[in-house]
C-alpha positions in Angstrom: -38.9 2.4 -14.0 -37.6 3.0 -10.5 -35.0 5.7 -10.0 -31.4 4.5 -9.8 -29.6 5.0 -6.5 -25.9 5.6 -6.2 -24.1 2.2 -5.8 -20.3 2.3 -5.2 -18.2 -0.8 -4.7 -14.9 -1.3 -3.0 -13.0 -4.4 -4.2 -10.2 -5.7 -2.1 -8.1 -8.7 -3.1 -7.8 -11.4 -0.5 -4.3 -11.6 1.0 -3.1 -10.5 -2.4 0.7 -11.0 -2.3 0.3 -14.3 -0.5 -2.4 -15.5 -2.9 -0.2 -14.8 -5.9 2.6 -16.8 -4.2 0.2 -19.7 -3.6 -0.6 -19.8 -7.4 3.1 -20.5 -7.9 3.5 -22.8 -4.9 0.2 -24.6 -4.5 1.8 -27.0 -2.1 1.7 -24.2 0.5 -2.1 -23.9 0.5 -3.6 -24.1 4.0 -0.2 -23.5 5.6 0.9 -20.4 7.5 3.0 -18.4 5.0 4.5 -14.9 5.5 5.6 -12.6 2.7 8.2 -10.0 3.7 11.8 -8.9 3.7 14.2 -8.8 0.8 15.6 -11.7 -1.1 18.3 -13.6 0.8 20.8 -16.3 0.0 18.5 -18.9 1.5 15.8 -18.0 -1.0 17.8 -19.4 -3.9 16.4 -22.8 -3.3 12.9 -21.6 -4.3 13.9 -18.9 -6.8 11.6 -19.4 -9.8 14.3 -18.0 -12.1 16.7 -20.8 -11.0 14.4 -23.7 -10.9 14.8 -26.6 -13.4 11.8 -28.5 -11.8 8.2 -27.3 -11.7 7.6 -24.9 -8.8 4.8 -27.1 -7.4 7.3 -29.9 -7.0 9.6 -28.0 -4.6 9.6 -29.9 -1.3 8.3 -28.1 1.8 11.6 -28.7 3.5 13.3 -26.4 1.0 11.2 -23.4 2.0 12.8 -21.1 4.6 11.1 -21.0 8.0 10.2 -17.9 9.9 12.0 -19.2 13.0 15.3 -19.0 11.2 15.0 -15.4 10.2 17.3 -12.8 11.7 17.0 -9.1 10.9 14.6 -6.2 11.0 12.4 -6.8 8.0 8.6 -6.4 8.3 5.7 -8.4 7.0 4.1 -7.3 3.8 1.2 -9.7 4.1 0.4 -13.2 5.3 -2.0 -16.1 4.5 -5.1 -16.4 6.6 -3.6 -19.5 8.2 -0.8 -17.4 9.5 -3.1 -14.6 10.6 -4.8 -17.0 13.0 -1.6 -16.7 15.1 -1.9 -13.0 15.5 0.4 -12.2 12.6 -0.4 -9.1 10.4 1.0 -6.6 7.9 3.7 -4.2 9.1 4.7 -6.5 12.0 8.4 -7.2 12.4 9.4 -10.6 11.1 11.3 -11.4 14.4 8.2 -10.7 16.4 6.1 -12.8 14.0 8.7 -15.7 14.4 7.9 -15.8 18.1 4.1 -16.1 17.4 4.4 -18.7 14.6 7.9 -20.1 14.3 6.7 -22.8 11.9 5.5 -20.3 9.3 7.1 -20.4 5.9 8.8 -17.2 4.8 8.8 -16.0 1.2 10.5 -12.9 -0.2 8.5 -10.0 -1.8 8.3 -10.2 -5.6 6.8 -6.9 -6.7 7.1 -7.5 -10.5 4.9 -10.7 -10.1 2.3 -8.8 -8.0 2.1 -5.9 -10.5 1.4 -8.5 -13.3 -1.5 -9.9 -11.4 -2.7 -6.5 -10.4 -3.0 -5.4 -14.0 -4.8 -8.6 -14.8 -7.6 -8.3 -12.2 -8.0 -4.6 -13.0 -8.5 -5.4 -16.6 -11.3 -7.8 -15.7 -13.0 -5.1 -13.6 -12.8 -2.4 -16.3 -14.1 -4.8 -18.9 -17.2 -5.3 -16.9 -17.6 -1.9 -15.1 -15.4 0.8 -16.8 -15.7 3.5 -14.0 -12.9 2.2 -11.8 -10.6 4.1 -9.4 -7.2 2.5 -8.9 -6.3 2.7 -5.2 -3.1 0.6 -5.3 -1.9 -2.8 -6.2 -4.7 -4.7 -4.6 -7.8 -2.5 -4.3 -10.1 -0.4 -6.4 -13.4 1.5 -6.2 -16.0 0.9 -8.9 -19.1 2.9 -9.7 -21.9 0.3 -10.2 -24.7 2.9 -10.5 -25.2 2.8 -14.3 -23.7 -0.6 -15.1 -26.0 -3.4 -16.1 -26.7 -5.5 -13.0 -25.3 -2.7 -10.7 -28.7 -2.1 -9.1 -29.9 -5.7 -8.8 -29.9 -6.8 -5.2 -28.1 -3.6 -4.3 -25.2 -4.5 -6.5 -24.7 -8.1 -5.3 -25.4 -9.5 -8.8 -22.6 -7.4 -10.4 -20.2 -8.0 -7.6 -20.7 -11.7 -7.9 -20.0 -11.6 -11.6 -16.8 -9.6 -11.1 -15.7 -12.0 -8.3 -16.4 -15.0 -10.5 -14.6 -13.6 -13.6 -11.5 -12.5 -11.6 -11.2 -16.0 -10.2 -11.7 -17.7 -13.6 -9.1 -15.5 -15.3 -6.5 -15.2 -12.5 -7.1 -17.8 -9.9 -7.4 -15.1 -7.2 -10.2 -14.3 -4.9 -11.5 -10.9 -3.7 -14.0 -9.4 -1.3 -16.5 -6.7 -2.4 -18.5 -4.1 -0.4 -21.3 -2.2 -2.1 -22.8 0.9 -0.6 -24.1 4.4 -1.3 -20.5 5.8 -1.2 -16.8 5.1 -1.0 -16.6 5.5 2.8 -19.2 2.8 3.5 -18.1 0.5 0.6 -14.6 0.3 2.0 -16.0 -0.7 5.4 -18.3 -3.2 3.9 -15.5 -5.0 2.0 -14.0 -6.0 5.3 -17.2 -7.6 6.7 -17.0 -11.1 5.2 -13.3 -11.7 4.1 -12.2 -13.7 2.3 -14.4 -14.2 -0.8 -17.2 -12.1 0.7 -19.8 -9.8 -0.7 -21.5 -7.2 1.6 -24.3 -4.9 0.7 -25.1 -1.7 2.7 -28.0 0.7 2.2 -28.5 4.0 3.9 -31.0 2.6 6.4 -28.5 -0.1 7.4 -26.4 2.5 9.4 -28.0 1.8 12.8 -27.7 -1.9 12.6 -24.5 -2.5 10.7 -22.3 0.6 11.0 -23.0 2.3 14.3 -22.1 -0.7 16.5 -18.6 -0.7 15.0 -15.5 0.8 16.6 -14.5 4.2 15.4 -11.3 2.8 14.0 -13.3 1.1 11.3 -13.8 4.4 9.6 -11.0 4.8 7.1 -9.2 8.0 8.2 -9.5 7.6 12.0 -6.1 6.5 13.0 -4.6 5.4 16.4 -4.1 9.0 17.7 -7.6 10.2 16.8 -9.1 7.0 18.2 -7.2 7.3 21.4 -8.5 10.9 21.8 -12.1 9.7 21.0 -11.8 7.0 23.7 -10.5 9.5 26.2 -13.7 11.5 25.5 -15.8 8.4 26.2 -16.5 7.6 22.5 -16.0 3.9 21.6 -18.3 3.3 18.7 -19.4 5.0 15.5 -22.9 5.3 16.9 -21.6 7.2 19.9 -19.6 9.5 17.6 -22.8 10.1 15.6 -24.5 11.4 18.7 -22.1 14.3 19.1 -23.1 17.6 17.5 -21.0 19.4 14.9 -19.9 22.2 17.2 -18.7 19.7 19.9 -16.6 17.8 17.3 -15.1 21.0 15.9 -14.2 22.2 19.4 -12.3 19.0 20.1 -10.8 18.2 16.7 -10.7 21.4 14.7 -12.9 22.7 11.9 -11.8 20.4 9.1 -11.5 17.1 11.0 -14.5 17.8 13.2 -16.7 18.4 10.2 -15.4 15.3 8.5 -16.0 13.1 11.5 -19.6 14.5 11.8 -20.4 13.4 8.2 -18.4 10.1 8.4 -20.3 8.9 11.5 -23.5 9.6 9.6 -22.3 7.6 6.5 -22.0 10.7 4.3 -19.4 10.8 1.6 -19.8 12.6 -1.7 -16.4 11.8 -3.2 -16.7 10.6 -6.8 -15.0 7.6 -8.3 -12.0 9.1 -10.1 -10.9 7.1 -13.1 -7.7 8.9 -13.8 -5.5 10.6 -11.2 -1.9 11.9 -11.3 0.5 10.7 -8.6 1.7 13.4 -6.3 5.2 11.9 -5.9 7.2 8.7 -6.6 9.4 7.3 -3.8 11.4 4.3 -2.7 12.5 3.5 0.8 14.0 0.6 2.7 14.3 -0.5 6.3 17.7 -1.9 7.1 18.2 -5.4 8.5 20.3 -3.7 11.2 21.1 -0.1 12.2 23.6 1.5 9.8 26.0 4.3 10.6 27.2 6.9 8.1 30.8 6.4 9.0 31.1 2.8 10.0 28.8 1.5 7.2 29.7 4.1 4.5 30.1 1.6 1.6 26.8 -0.2 2.4 24.8 3.0 2.8 26.3 4.4 -0.4 25.2 1.3 -2.3 21.7 1.3 -0.8 21.4 5.0 -1.6 22.4 4.5 -5.2 20.0 1.6 -5.6 17.1 3.7 -4.2 17.8 6.5 -6.6 18.0 4.0 -9.5 14.7 2.5 -8.6 13.0 5.8 -8.3 14.4 6.8 -11.7 13.2 3.5 -13.2 9.7 4.1 -11.8 9.6 7.6 -13.2 10.7 6.5 -16.7 8.5 3.5 -16.7 5.4 5.6 -15.7 6.3 8.5 -18.0 7.0 11.2 -15.5 9.7 13.7 -14.6 10.0 15.7 -11.3 11.9 18.7 -10.0 11.6 18.3 -6.2 14.0 15.7 -4.8 13.8 14.6 -1.2 15.2 12.2 1.3 13.7 10.5 4.4 15.7 9.1 7.4 14.5 7.2 10.4 17.0 7.0 13.2 17.5 4.1 15.7 15.2 5.9 18.2 12.4 6.0 15.5 12.6 9.7 15.0 12.2 10.8 11.3 13.6 13.7 9.4 12.9 14.7 5.8 14.7 17.2 3.5 14.0 18.2 -0.1 15.1 20.7 -2.7 13.6 21.9 -5.9 15.7 21.9 -9.1 15.4 24.4 -12.0 14.5 21.6 -14.4 12.4 18.4 -14.5 14.5 15.2 -14.3 14.1 11.5 -14.4 17.7 10.1 -14.4 19.3 8.3 -11.5 22.5 10.4 -11.5 20.8 13.7 -11.1 18.4 12.4 -8.5 21.3 10.9 -6.5 23.2 14.2 -6.6 20.2 16.3 -5.5 19.2 13.7 -2.8 22.9 13.7 -1.6 22.7 17.5 -1.1 19.6 17.0 1.0 21.6 14.5 3.1 24.2 17.2 3.9 21.4 19.1 5.7 20.6 16.4 8.2 22.5 15.0 11.2 24.3 11.8 10.3 26.0 11.0 13.6 23.2 8.8 14.8 22.6 5.2 13.5 19.8 4.9 11.0 17.2 2.2 10.5 15.5 3.5 7.3 16.5 5.5 4.2 14.1 6.8 1.5 14.3 8.9 -1.7 11.4 10.8 -3.2 10.7 12.8 -6.3 7.8 15.2 -6.4 6.4 18.1 -8.4 5.7 15.6 -11.2 4.8 16.3 -14.8 4.2 14.0 -17.7 7.5 13.6 -19.7 5.7 13.9 -23.0 4.3 17.3 -22.0 7.8 18.8 -21.7 9.7 20.2 -24.7 13.0 18.5 -25.4 14.8 21.7 -24.8 15.7 22.6 -21.2 14.5 19.4 -19.5 18.0 18.1 -18.5 19.8 19.3 -15.4 22.8 21.6 -15.9 25.9 19.5 -16.5 28.0 21.5 -14.0 25.6 20.4 -11.2 26.5 16.8 -11.6 30.2 16.9 -11.0 30.1 16.5 -7.2 30.7 12.9 -5.9 28.1 11.7 -3.4 30.2 8.9 -1.8 31.7 11.5 0.6 28.3 12.1 2.2 28.5 8.7 3.9 
């Protein structure tokens, strides 16, 4: 029997949020559709909770158009038909409206996406139990010892998982299989949508080295710009540089990592269980808000963020003791502040109080475009004794409304 080789898969759902919406509204298939922004008054005409008729019978004329959008929301995702116009995730909706005014605009519906996320991951773990959850729409899977995981380099097992996910959810995905997580993630992008890409170690010169350095997960815009300034455009050119040269230009840690990454080396295991470092919520405003002129609106948003974080903590079974805030001003500069409490908490009132104290330590004279609330230093709620887990009562008496 031939020796098994390490086979790691990266599975990425195809235009996940948009695909979930197309299951509800099949009449939108093939059309440019953008998902983004919060729910607005205009979205009531297509609100599933208010519909007396089947969703697939809603007329196209009833769907909001991107050209009519005003505000500063950003795109969460878009259908492939919309992407052909240059539209992509994190792009401002107003900018996207100039590129494709005829696109249909749907609000984000996270509860629905979480439901389908759980469904496709259940399919994966039923077939291949060693799965690492990397977010709502992507996972890593260890194929090495799974039946079929070695056949055709993992293609047979990837095809089975693809087929079963589609049969049970109606959604499609793309899968890359490689010797490690680094290469598998790159491979999953090769043939989207509905693609399967297989990489072996000897494929590096032909399939990996001709790619731009940005294709390596972990090389962002700043690092890529520096590499280009040094005359390095492709992964192959990066692989030609020796370790000492990279360390001299990028530092010990980053330089050593780049040296290995360019050579397709990555020993990270597939981690089946991991604890979150923090839980946070943030929102980008439709328009700049000022702490004095928009006091009531900011106060309501602040309260809602704290309530959402508290709900996330309680739903996931965690408590935390480090509470923080994040602000982005109208000039895009960001500030963060946090403070650590004496006890672990998960209730909205305590979180709002502590976050409010953090707000007192940042300048509030400048208009803001984003506000966020974060809870860190997390522990499992059931690991804490009932005694001493609540915040001191006298710490909760201060009103927060005065902070705005």
